[in-house]
TIMI-929689 format. One record per residue (C-alpha): residue number from 0; x, y, z; residue in three letters. Coordinates in steps of 0.001 Angstrom, whole numbers, padded with zeros to 6 digits. Example, Ala and Ser with C-alpha at 12.3 -4.5 7.8 and 13.67 -1.06 7.14 Angstrom:
<rs>
r num=0, px=012300, py=-004500, pz=007800, residuo=ALA;
r num=1, px=013670, py=-001060, pz=007140, residuo=SER;
</rs>
This chain:
<rs>
r num=0, px=-062763, py=-018296, pz=-012559, residuo=MET;
r num=1, px=-060178, py=-015626, pz=-011730, residuo=GLU;
r num=2, px=-059438, py=-015094, pz=-015433, residuo=SER;
r num=3, px=-063160, py=-014695, pz=-016127, residuo=LEU;
r num=4, px=-063500, py=-012071, pz=-013386, residuo=LEU;
r num=5, px=-060508, py=-010166, pz=-014783, residuo=CYS;
r num=6, px=-062032, py=-010263, pz=-018267, residuo=LEU;
r num=7, px=-065378, py=-008935, pz=-016986, residuo=VAL;
r num=8, px=-063615, py=-006172, pz=-015062, residuo=LEU;
r num=9, px=-061574, py=-005154, pz=-018097, residuo=LEU;
r num=10, px=-064693, py=-005149, pz=-020263, residuo=LEU;
r num=11, px=-066404, py=-002888, pz=-017742, residuo=TRP;
r num=12, px=-063422, py=-000561, pz=-017492, residuo=LEU;
r num=13, px=-063267, py=-000338, pz=-021266, residuo=GLY;
r num=14, px=-066735, py=001257, pz=-021225, residuo=ASN;
r num=15, px=-065799, py=003982, pz=-018775, residuo=VAL;
r num=16, px=-065094, py=007481, pz=-020089, residuo=GLY;
r num=17, px=-063399, py=010241, pz=-018140, residuo=GLU;
r num=18, px=-065820, py=013158, pz=-017730, residuo=SER;
r num=19, px=-064985, py=016355, pz=-015863, residuo=LEU;
r num=20, px=-065145, py=020123, pz=-015977, residuo=TYR;
r num=21, px=-062551, py=022733, pz=-015087, residuo=PHE;
r num=22, px=-061977, py=026476, pz=-015267, residuo=HIS;
r num=23, px=-059384, py=028008, pz=-017535, residuo=ILE;
r num=24, px=-058241, py=031629, pz=-017874, residuo=SER;
r num=25, px=-056515, py=033603, pz=-020594, residuo=GLU;
r num=26, px=-053120, py=032246, pz=-021738, residuo=THR;
r num=27, px=-053529, py=029275, pz=-019386, residuo=GLU;
r num=28, px=-052904, py=025691, pz=-020482, residuo=HIS;
r num=29, px=-054563, py=022651, pz=-018972, residuo=LYS;
r num=30, px=-052896, py=019337, pz=-019728, residuo=CYS;
r num=31, px=-054013, py=015761, pz=-019218, residuo=PHE;
r num=32, px=-052128, py=012503, pz=-019620, residuo=ILE;
r num=33, px=-053631, py=009380, pz=-021141, residuo=GLU;
r num=34, px=-051522, py=006236, pz=-020940, residuo=GLU;
r num=35, px=-052765, py=003979, pz=-023713, residuo=VAL;
r num=36, px=-051425, py=001293, pz=-026054, residuo=PRO;
r num=37, px=-050699, py=001921, pz=-029719, residuo=GLY;
r num=38, px=-053387, py=001784, pz=-032399, residuo=GLU;
r num=39, px=-055993, py=003132, pz=-029967, residuo=THR;
r num=40, px=-058561, py=005763, pz=-030879, residuo=MET;
r num=41, px=-059141, py=008619, pz=-028443, residuo=ILE;
r num=42, px=-062119, py=010965, pz=-028727, residuo=VAL;
r num=43, px=-062501, py=014113, pz=-026651, residuo=GLY;
r num=44, px=-065866, py=015866, pz=-026425, residuo=LYS;
r num=45, px=-065983, py=019354, pz=-024951, residuo=TYR;
r num=46, px=-068221, py=022351, pz=-024341, residuo=LYS;
r num=47, px=-067146, py=025853, pz=-023285, residuo=ILE;
r num=48, px=-069250, py=028081, pz=-021013, residuo=GLN;
r num=49, px=-068887, py=031675, pz=-019816, residuo=LEU;
r num=50, px=-070312, py=032941, pz=-016530, residuo=PHE;
r num=51, px=-073087, py=035534, pz=-016911, residuo=ASP;
r num=52, px=-072926, py=037864, pz=-013900, residuo=ALA;
r num=53, px=-076392, py=039280, pz=-014588, residuo=ASN;
r num=54, px=-078111, py=035906, pz=-014725, residuo=ARG;
r num=55, px=-075695, py=034278, pz=-012271, residuo=GLN;
r num=56, px=-075264, py=031156, pz=-014369, residuo=GLU;
r num=57, px=-072949, py=029536, pz=-016854, residuo=TRP;
r num=58, px=-074035, py=030046, pz=-020454, residuo=LEU;
r num=59, px=-072697, py=028931, pz=-023857, residuo=PRO;
r num=60, px=-070023, py=031226, pz=-025255, residuo=THR;
r num=61, px=-070167, py=033082, pz=-028533, residuo=SER;
r num=62, px=-068905, py=031260, pz=-031653, residuo=PRO;
r num=63, px=-065752, py=033406, pz=-031667, residuo=GLY;
r num=64, px=-064406, py=031775, pz=-028529, residuo=ILE;
r num=65, px=-062668, py=028500, pz=-029222, residuo=GLY;
r num=66, px=-060168, py=026042, pz=-027842, residuo=MET;
r num=67, px=-056757, py=025084, pz=-029110, residuo=HIS;
r num=68, px=-055897, py=021407, pz=-028639, residuo=VAL;
r num=69, px=-052334, py=020059, pz=-028728, residuo=ASP;
r num=70, px=-051557, py=016361, pz=-028404, residuo=VAL;
r num=71, px=-048056, py=014903, pz=-028056, residuo=LYS;
r num=72, px=-047034, py=011257, pz=-028127, residuo=ASN;
r num=73, px=-044652, py=009648, pz=-025587, residuo=PRO;
r num=74, px=-041682, py=010817, pz=-027655, residuo=GLY;
r num=75, px=-042827, py=014454, pz=-027551, residuo=GLY;
r num=76, px=-043886, py=014538, pz=-031203, residuo=LYS;
r num=77, px=-047020, py=016564, pz=-031978, residuo=VAL;
r num=78, px=-049750, py=014284, pz=-033324, residuo=VAL;
r num=79, px=-052551, py=016865, pz=-033216, residuo=LEU;
r num=80, px=-052528, py=020662, pz=-033110, residuo=SER;
r num=81, px=-055721, py=022387, pz=-034105, residuo=ARG;
r num=82, px=-058085, py=025227, pz=-033215, residuo=LEU;
r num=83, px=-061661, py=024152, pz=-032498, residuo=TYR;
r num=84, px=-064923, py=026019, pz=-031950, residuo=SER;
r num=85, px=-066679, py=026566, pz=-028607, residuo=ASN;
r num=86, px=-068248, py=023087, pz=-028651, residuo=GLU;
r num=87, px=-067367, py=019902, pz=-030459, residuo=GLY;
r num=88, px=-064982, py=016979, pz=-030447, residuo=ARG;
r num=89, px=-061427, py=016078, pz=-031373, residuo=PHE;
r num=90, px=-060190, py=012668, pz=-032457, residuo=THR;
r num=91, px=-056813, py=011028, pz=-032922, residuo=PHE;
r num=92, px=-055399, py=007504, pz=-033065, residuo=THR;
r num=93, px=-052227, py=006626, pz=-031202, residuo=THR;
r num=94, px=-049308, py=005091, pz=-033048, residuo=THR;
r num=95, px=-047054, py=004515, pz=-030034, residuo=ASP;
r num=96, px=-047802, py=003007, pz=-026645, residuo=SER;
r num=97, px=-047301, py=005162, pz=-023567, residuo=GLY;
r num=98, px=-048271, py=008503, pz=-022076, residuo=GLU;
r num=99, px=-049961, py=010926, pz=-024469, residuo=HIS;
r num=100, px=-050236, py=014535, pz=-023312, residuo=THR;
r num=101, px=-053404, py=016457, pz=-024222, residuo=ILE;
r num=102, px=-053143, py=020231, pz=-023663, residuo=CYS;
r num=103, px=-056036, py=022685, pz=-023991, residuo=ILE;
r num=104, px=-055879, py=026485, pz=-024115, residuo=SER;
r num=105, px=-058093, py=029388, pz=-025178, residuo=THR;
r num=106, px=-057730, py=030968, pz=-028591, residuo=ASN;
r num=107, px=-057693, py=034606, pz=-027458, residuo=SER;
r num=108, px=-056779, py=036922, pz=-024596, residuo=THR;
r num=109, px=-059385, py=039598, pz=-025368, residuo=ARG;
r num=110, px=-062743, py=037878, pz=-025594, residuo=TRP;
r num=111, px=-063806, py=037715, pz=-021974, residuo=PHE;
r num=112, px=-061795, py=040380, pz=-020149, residuo=GLY;
r num=113, px=-060026, py=038264, pz=-017576, residuo=GLY;
r num=114, px=-062955, py=036009, pz=-016766, residuo=GLN;
r num=115, px=-062520, py=032285, pz=-016496, residuo=SER;
r num=116, px=-064167, py=029869, pz=-018848, residuo=LEU;
r num=117, px=-065694, py=026597, pz=-017761, residuo=ARG;
r num=118, px=-064768, py=023663, pz=-019967, residuo=VAL;
r num=119, px=-066713, py=020409, pz=-019841, residuo=HIS;
r num=120, px=-064539, py=017601, pz=-021164, residuo=LEU;
r num=121, px=-065146, py=013901, pz=-021726, residuo=THR;
r num=122, px=-062328, py=011666, pz=-022955, residuo=ILE;
r num=123, px=-063244, py=008273, pz=-024369, residuo=ASN;
r num=124, px=-060582, py=005685, pz=-025137, residuo=VAL;
r num=125, px=-060634, py=002607, pz=-027320, residuo=GLY;
r num=126, px=-063906, py=000930, pz=-028231, residuo=ASP;
r num=127, px=-065862, py=003399, pz=-026095, residuo=HIS;
r num=128, px=-064740, py=006166, pz=-028457, residuo=ALA;
r num=129, px=-066635, py=004529, pz=-031326, residuo=VAL;
r num=130, px=-070092, py=005849, pz=-032202, residuo=ASP;
r num=131, px=-071850, py=002518, pz=-032559, residuo=TYR;
r num=132, px=-075171, py=004097, pz=-033476, residuo=ALA;
r num=133, px=-073485, py=005605, pz=-036513, residuo=GLN;
r num=134, px=-071748, py=002301, pz=-037274, residuo=VAL;
r num=135, px=-075054, py=000422, pz=-037119, residuo=ALA;
r num=136, px=-076748, py=002903, pz=-039428, residuo=ALA;
r num=137, px=-073878, py=002941, pz=-041903, residuo=LYS;
r num=138, px=-073373, py=-000826, pz=-042074, residuo=GLU;
r num=139, px=-077059, py=-001690, pz=-041510, residuo=LYS;
r num=140, px=-076362, py=-003979, pz=-038569, residuo=LEU;
r num=141, px=-079000, py=-005685, pz=-036480, residuo=THR;
r num=142, px=-079004, py=-005274, pz=-032713, residuo=GLU;
r num=143, px=-077352, py=-008669, pz=-032269, residuo=LEU;
r num=144, px=-074724, py=-007955, pz=-034937, residuo=GLN;
r num=145, px=-073990, py=-004604, pz=-033335, residuo=LEU;
r num=146, px=-073574, py=-006184, pz=-029904, residuo=ARG;
r num=147, px=-071195, py=-008793, pz=-031339, residuo=ILE;
r num=148, px=-069250, py=-005997, pz=-033027, residuo=ARG;
r num=149, px=-068962, py=-004173, pz=-029698, residuo=GLN;
r num=150, px=-067751, py=-007297, pz=-027909, residuo=LEU;
r num=151, px=-065157, py=-007987, pz=-030597, residuo=LEU;
r num=152, px=-063888, py=-004409, pz=-030352, residuo=ASP;
r num=153, px=-063700, py=-004712, pz=-026565, residuo=GLN;
r num=154, px=-061756, py=-007969, pz=-026779, residuo=VAL;
r num=155, px=-059369, py=-006365, pz=-029283, residuo=GLU;
r num=156, px=-058845, py=-003406, pz=-026964, residuo=GLN;
r num=157, px=-058204, py=-005733, pz=-024027, residuo=ILE;
r num=158, px=-055612, py=-007607, pz=-026095, residuo=SER;
r num=159, px=-053847, py=-004315, pz=-026843, residuo=LYS;
r num=160, px=-053899, py=-003380, pz=-023160, residuo=GLU;
r num=161, px=-052502, py=-006758, pz=-022147, residuo=GLN;
r num=162, px=-049741, py=-006546, pz=-024758, residuo=ALA;
r num=163, px=-048853, py=-003053, pz=-023537, residuo=TYR;
r num=164, px=-048810, py=-004206, pz=-019909, residuo=GLN;
r num=165, px=-046486, py=-007065, pz=-020850, residuo=ARG;
r num=166, px=-044106, py=-004581, pz=-022466, residuo=VAL;
r num=167, px=-044228, py=-002415, pz=-019340, residuo=ARG;
r num=168, px=-043621, py=-005458, pz=-017159, residuo=GLU;
r num=169, px=-040585, py=-006452, pz=-019224, residuo=GLU;
r num=170, px=-039238, py=-002903, pz=-019035, residuo=HIS;
r num=171, px=-039766, py=-002841, pz=-015266, residuo=PHE;
r num=172, px=-038043, py=-006218, pz=-014938, residuo=ARG;
r num=173, px=-035054, py=-004939, pz=-016916, residuo=GLU;
r num=174, px=-034820, py=-001914, pz=-014630, residuo=ILE;
r num=175, px=-035116, py=-004129, pz=-011543, residuo=SER;
r num=176, px=-032432, py=-006519, pz=-012811, residuo=ASP;
r num=177, px=-030139, py=-003608, pz=-013628, residuo=SER;
r num=178, px=-030715, py=-002068, pz=-010187, residuo=THR;
r num=179, px=-030112, py=-005382, pz=-008428, residuo=ASN;
r num=180, px=-026889, py=-005894, pz=-010388, residuo=ALA;
r num=181, px=-025672, py=-002422, pz=-009441, residuo=ARG;
r num=182, px=-026523, py=-003025, pz=-005787, residuo=VAL;
r num=183, px=-024644, py=-006339, pz=-005902, residuo=LEU;
r num=184, px=-021547, py=-004756, pz=-007428, residuo=TRP;
r num=185, px=-021756, py=-001859, pz=-004973, residuo=TRP;
r num=186, px=-021912, py=-004315, pz=-002054, residuo=SER;
r num=187, px=-018998, py=-006235, pz=-003532, residuo=PHE;
r num=188, px=-017022, py=-003017, pz=-003902, residuo=GLY;
r num=189, px=-017790, py=-002009, pz=-000317, residuo=GLN;
r num=190, px=-016628, py=-005410, pz=000905, residuo=SER;
r num=191, px=-013337, py=-005045, pz=-000983, residuo=ILE;
r num=192, px=-012803, py=-001578, pz=000484, residuo=VAL;
r num=193, px=-013532, py=-002815, pz=004017, residuo=LEU;
r num=194, px=-011146, py=-005766, pz=003607, residuo=ILE;
r num=195, px=-008388, py=-003501, pz=002273, residuo=VAL;
r num=196, px=-008939, py=-001021, pz=005112, residuo=MET;
r num=197, px=-008868, py=-003859, pz=007663, residuo=GLY;
r num=198, px=-005597, py=-005217, pz=006273, residuo=LEU;
r num=199, px=-004101, py=-001733, pz=006233, residuo=TRP;
r num=200, px=-005143, py=-001124, pz=009848, residuo=GLN;
r num=201, px=-003707, py=-004470, pz=010927, residuo=MET;
r num=202, px=-000422, py=-003699, pz=009200, residuo=ARG;
r num=203, px=-000361, py=-000201, pz=010652, residuo=HIS;
r num=204, px=-001032, py=-001484, pz=014176, residuo=LEU;
r num=205, px=001584, py=-004201, pz=013796, residuo=LYS;
r num=206, px=004154, py=-001603, pz=012762, residuo=GLY;
r num=207, px=003113, py=000620, pz=015670, residuo=PHE;
r num=208, px=003476, py=-002170, pz=018213, residuo=PHE;
r num=209, px=006834, py=-003218, pz=016763, residuo=GLU;
r num=210, px=008056, py=000374, pz=016940, residuo=ALA;
r num=211, px=006991, py=000554, pz=020586, residuo=LYS;
r num=212, px=008568, py=-002863, pz=021131, residuo=LYS;
r num=213, px=005309, py=-004198, pz=022475, residuo=LEU;
r num=214, px=005540, py=-007346, pz=020386, residuo=VAL;
</rs>
């Protein structure tokens, strides 16, 4: 029963995308970290808006204003570096498991005279990044076939997540074992030092008492 609940929870989490908006100014970089397993597709959808002081609302920017997207893998290697328009999407597939850094910046310092831009960003990971409507149309799948395809993709993504978590657990266990071993040796070393100091003090006191002819 517990395993079934975990599976349902993971299936639900796999359908959740991260949606947010933020403000960005000239020359500023906004970075996000996605910790995902290898062989996982990530899709980011974005829209840029500029505040219109006359109308007192956020409006779409002109086509000349765009966003530069840089993505680095856990090893710091650039896996994506590209200039995009004012609205669209970027896609990449991870090759390594771990933290991937996604950085976004504006493409110019002259377009909007010091004003901030509002960026709406949604990041979808794994099976949720797949456009299943397009898949159904391309492969001519029925509703049932499409649902089965989605479930299979979700199970595959869960398997990747579990494998990645096992690797992390093993790494954490290695660190814990190494730390425990160091603590043990440090305690052993402290004990040796205390014993040596005790013996030295005893010998010193014995010599002192003998010199004073107290013993």
